[in-house]
C-alpha positions in Angstrom: 0.2 0.0 0.0 1.2 3.4 -0.8 0.8 6.4 1.5 1.1 9.8 0.7 -0.1 13.5 1.4 -1.4 15.5 -1.5 -0.8 19.2 -1.8 -3.9 21.4 -1.7 -5.6 21.6 -4.9 -3.5 18.5 -6.5 -4.9 15.4 -8.1 -3.6 12.3 -6.7 -4.3 8.9 -7.9 -2.1 5.7 -8.3 0.1 5.6 -11.2 -1.6 8.7 -12.4 -4.5 6.4 -14.1 -7.2 9.2 -13.8 -6.5 12.3 -16.2 -8.9 15.0 -16.9 -10.1 13.2 -19.6 -11.3 9.9 -17.9 -13.9 11.0 -15.6 -17.2 9.2 -16.2 -18.5 9.2 -12.9 -16.6 12.2 -11.6 -15.8 12.5 -7.9 -14.3 15.4 -6.3 -13.8 14.8 -2.4 -12.2 17.3 0.1 -11.6 16.4 3.6 -10.7 18.1 6.7 -9.5 16.3 10.0 -9.9 17.3 13.4 -8.3 15.3 15.9 -4.9 13.4 16.1 -5.9 10.1 14.2 -6.0 10.2 10.5 -9.4 9.2 8.5 -7.8 8.0 5.4 -9.5 7.0 1.8 -8.1 4.1 0.1 -7.9 3.7 -3.5 -7.8 0.3 -5.5 -6.8 0.7 -9.2 -9.6 -1.5 -11.2 -7.7 -0.4 -14.3 -4.3 -1.8 -13.0 -5.8 -4.9 -11.6 -7.5 -5.8 -14.9 -4.1 -5.1 -16.7 -2.3 -7.5 -14.4 -4.6 -10.4 -14.8 -3.3 -13.9 -16.3 -4.4 -14.5 -19.5 -6.3 -17.7 -18.1 -8.2 -15.5 -15.6 -8.7 -12.8 -17.9 -10.3 -15.1 -20.3 -12.6 -16.5 -17.6 -13.7 -13.2 -16.0 -14.4 -11.7 -19.5 -17.3 -14.2 -19.7 -19.1 -13.3 -16.4 -21.5 -10.6 -15.4 -22.2 -9.5 -11.7 -25.2 -8.1 -10.1 -24.5 -4.7 -8.2 -27.0 -3.2 -6.2 -27.4 -0.4 -3.3 -29.6 -0.1 -0.5 -30.3 3.2 1.1 -30.2 1.9 4.3 -26.5 3.0 4.6 -23.8 1.5 6.3 -20.5 -0.5 5.3 -21.8 -3.8 5.2 -22.1 -5.7 1.8 -25.3 -5.5 0.0 -27.1 -8.5 -0.8 -30.3 -9.0 -3.1 -31.7 -11.1 -0.3 -31.7 -8.3 2.2 -31.9 -5.3 0.1 -35.3 -3.3 0.0 -37.4 -4.2 -3.3 -36.8 -0.5 -4.4 -32.8 -0.6 -4.2 -31.4 0.1 -7.5 -29.9 -2.9 -9.6 -27.6 -3.3 -12.2 -25.6 -6.1 -13.9 -22.1 -5.4 -15.6 -19.4 -7.3 -16.9 -16.9 -7.7 -14.3 -14.0 -6.8 -17.0 -15.9 -3.1 -17.7 -14.9 -1.3 -20.5 -14.5 2.1 -19.7 -16.0 4.2 -22.6 -14.2 7.5 -21.6 -10.8 5.9 -21.1 -10.7 3.2 -23.3 -9.5 0.6 -20.6 -11.0 -2.2 -18.8 -11.6 -2.0 -15.1 -11.9 -5.0 -13.0 -15.1 -3.6 -11.2 -15.7 -6.5 -8.4 -15.7 -4.4 -5.2 -16.3 -5.3 -1.4 -19.7 -3.5 -1.0 -21.7 -3.5 -4.3 -21.3 -6.4 -5.6 -23.5 -9.1 -4.5 -23.1 -12.2 -7.0 -21.9 -13.4 -10.3 -25.1 -13.8 -12.6 -25.9 -17.5 -13.0 -23.6 -18.8 -10.5 -24.1 -20.8 -7.2 -23.1 -18.9 -4.4 -20.0 -20.7 -3.3 -18.6 -20.7 -6.8 -19.6 -16.8 -7.0 -17.7 -15.9 -4.0 -14.5 -17.9 -5.2 -14.3 -15.5 -8.1 -14.7 -12.7 -6.1 -11.9 -13.9 -3.9 -9.6 -14.5 -6.8 -10.4 -10.9 -8.1 -9.7 -9.3 -4.8 -6.4 -11.1 -5.1 -5.5 -8.9 -7.9 -7.6 -5.7 -6.9 -6.5 -5.6 -3.4 -2.9 -6.7 -3.8 0.2 -4.8 -2.4 0.9 -2.2 -4.8 -2.3 -1.8 -6.1 -4.0 0.2 -3.1 -3.2 3.9 -2.4 -3.9 5.2 1.2 -4.6 9.0 1.2 -4.3 10.4 4.7 -6.4 13.6 4.4 -5.1 17.0 5.3 -6.9 20.2 5.5 -7.0 21.7 1.9 -6.7 18.5 0.2 -8.6 17.8 -3.1 -8.9 14.5 -4.8 -10.4 13.7 -8.0 -10.7 10.3 -9.5 -12.8 8.1 -12.1 -15.0 6.1 -10.1 -14.8 3.4 -12.8 -11.1 3.2 -12.9 -10.8 3.5 -9.1 -12.5 2.0 -6.0 -12.3 4.2 -2.8 -13.1 3.1 0.7 -12.3 4.0 4.1 -11.6 2.2 7.2 -13.5 2.5 10.4 -13.2 5.9 11.6 -11.0 6.8 14.5 -13.0 7.3 17.8 -11.5 10.6 18.6 -11.9 13.7 16.6 -14.3 14.3 13.8 -14.2 14.2 10.0 -15.8 17.0 7.8 -16.3 16.0 4.4 -17.5 17.4 1.0 -18.2 15.2 -2.0 -19.3 16.1 -5.4 -20.4 13.4 -7.9 -21.1 13.7 -11.4 -20.8 12.3 -14.8 -18.2 13.1 -17.7 -21.0 14.8 -19.5 -22.2 16.8 -16.8 -18.6 18.0 -15.9 -18.0 18.6 -19.6 -21.2 20.9 -19.7 -20.2 22.7 -16.7 -16.8 23.3 -18.1 -18.0 24.6 -21.2 -20.7 26.8 -19.5 -18.1 28.5 -17.4 -14.5 28.6 -19.2 -15.3 28.1 -22.9 -14.6 31.1 -25.3 -17.4 32.5 -26.5 
């Protein structure tokens, strides 16, 4: 795991994989900490994990779709179709997802939103998940950002997964997050900065 501090108003992601032209779901996050313990954000590169897959694993993963869902009850526990409310949004995607903006594949089997591999028995689906996580959360594929007042981090939410460990018991974390799509970001930029 790489650790680093980001100067104010800098963009920081592992290997520089996020460039301004690669933001389908765009996340901008600023956090400030009060207290002695850091409240970091962890970033795992789905793009790097996908690129590092051995050919036999890539061929196996290329065939599979997964069910993803989110329930609005919140929390840090993995979502499940069996426990989610009936109106919880659901979607199926290839687990090697083609990011249309960056043109790269991303391994998108995360720890929270992916419920199961479509058409697989639970045990077999969990084995695929564990195998994918060996690449996604491998040493050298996770960046830990320890927030400092004034930090700004921007990332492609398809290419990079993010999470935070349990918050420290002392102090508080203030957090400001803006999410949008590449299309929204482009329109906002054009409306604000484009020469007329």
